[in-house]
C-alpha positions in Angstrom: -9.9 -14.2 -12.0 -7.5 -10.8 -11.6 -9.3 -8.6 -14.1 -12.9 -9.7 -12.6 -11.6 -8.7 -9.0 -10.3 -5.4 -10.7 -13.7 -4.6 -12.5 -15.6 -5.2 -9.2 -14.5 -2.1 -7.9 -16.1 -0.2 -10.6 -19.6 -0.3 -9.1 -18.1 1.5 -5.8 -16.3 4.0 -7.8 -19.7 4.8 -9.7 -21.6 4.6 -6.6 -19.2 6.8 -4.7 -19.1 9.5 -7.3 -22.8 9.9 -7.4 -22.8 10.1 -3.9 -20.6 13.0 -3.7 -22.2 14.6 -6.7 -25.4 14.1 -4.4 -27.0 12.1 -7.6 -28.9 9.1 -7.5 -29.3 6.2 -10.1 -33.1 4.5 -10.7 -34.1 6.9 -7.6 -31.7 5.4 -5.4 -28.8 7.5 -3.3 -25.2 7.1 -4.5 -24.7 6.2 -0.8 -27.1 3.1 -0.9 -26.3 1.8 -4.0 -22.7 1.7 -2.5 -23.5 -0.3 0.3 -26.2 -2.6 -1.1 -23.4 -3.7 -3.8 -20.8 -3.7 -0.8 -23.0 -6.0 1.3 -23.3 -8.5 -1.8 -19.8 -8.4 -2.5 -18.8 -8.9 1.0 -21.0 -11.9 1.6 -19.8 -13.1 -2.0 -16.0 -12.8 -0.4 -17.1 -14.4 2.8 -18.6 -17.3 0.7 -15.6 -17.8 -1.2 -13.9 -19.0 2.2 -16.8 -21.5 2.3 -15.7 -22.7 -1.3 -12.2 -23.0 -0.3 -13.2 -25.6 2.3 -14.6 -27.8 -0.2 -11.4 -28.2 -1.6 -9.3 -28.6 1.5 -7.5 -31.0 2.8 -6.5 -29.4 5.9 -9.6 -30.2 8.5 -8.3 -27.7 11.1 -8.0 -24.8 8.8 -11.1 -25.7 7.0 -13.4 -25.3 10.1 -11.8 -22.0 11.1 -12.7 -20.7 7.5 -16.3 -22.2 7.5 -16.9 -20.9 10.7 -15.6 -17.4 10.1 -17.4 -17.3 6.6 -21.0 -17.5 8.2 -20.2 -14.9 11.1 -18.9 -12.4 8.6 -22.0 -13.1 6.1 -24.6 -12.9 9.4 -22.1 -9.9 10.3 -22.9 -8.2 7.3 -26.4 -9.1 6.8 -27.3 -8.3 10.6 -26.2 -4.7 10.0 -28.5 -4.3 7.1 -31.3 -5.8 8.7 -30.9 -3.9 12.0 -31.3 -0.5 9.8 -27.7 0.7 10.7 -27.1 4.3 9.8 -25.1 4.6 6.7 -22.0 5.4 8.4 -22.4 2.3 10.8 -22.9 0.1 7.9 -19.7 1.2 6.1 -17.7 0.7 9.5 -19.3 -3.1 9.7 -18.5 -3.8 5.9 -14.8 -2.2 6.6 -14.5 -5.1 9.2 -15.8 -7.7 6.7 -13.7 -7.0 4.5 -10.7 -7.1 6.4 -11.9 -10.0 8.7 -12.1 -12.0 5.2 -8.8 -11.0 4.2 -7.1 -11.7 7.4 -8.3 -15.2 7.5 -7.9 -15.9 4.0 -4.1 -14.9 4.2 -3.7 -16.7 7.6 -5.4 -20.3 6.8 -4.9 -20.6 2.9 -2.2 -23.0 1.9 -0.4 -23.4 -1.2 -2.8 -23.6 -4.2 -2.3 -26.3 -6.7 0.0 -24.6 -9.2 1.6 -22.7 -6.6 -0.6 -19.1 -7.3 -1.2 -18.7 -3.5 1.1 -15.8 -3.2 0.0 -13.8 -6.4 -3.7 -14.4 -5.6 -3.8 -13.2 -2.1 -1.1 -10.4 -3.2 -3.9 -9.4 -5.5 -6.6 -9.8 -2.9 -4.9 -7.8 -0.5 -4.7 -5.0 -3.3 -8.2 -5.1 -4.2 -9.6 -5.3 -0.6 -7.2 -1.9 0.7 -8.8 -0.1 -2.7 -12.3 -1.4 -1.5 -11.5 -0.3 2.1 -10.3 3.0 0.9 -12.9 3.6 -0.7 -15.6 2.9 2.4 -13.3 5.4 4.1 -14.0 8.0 1.6 -17.8 7.5 1.3 -17.4 7.2 5.6 -15.7 10.9 5.1 -17.9 12.2 2.6 -21.1 11.5 4.5 -19.7 13.0 7.6 -18.8 16.3 6.0 -22.3 16.8 4.3 
């Protein structure tokens, strides 16, 4: 699980590099690839909150996670459907990632094998890197 999380950053780095170099892949700009991949991953991460609800015994925490997972996914999808500019979508996505992490940190109880601390630590680091990559692309788009 841990290596997969870090491996998931690779498409962000590749698409950011393409964007900075003004290149495309399959006739799609680097920033568009970045945003589309980010929408998928942010929705997936929000959906993982839903998945945690299935195995949770704490109903009050479960309801908050369930509602939040839907709000975050709809927030990101809404930004995409609304046709927001690239910079606006990057802000929407960054908020989505941070919200998912905050909810997960606040409302995740100990895992069966006690790994919650190392898992949340890894999630925080990966989210920080993803957030920074969004900031880099935002800055690159504003410079261009």
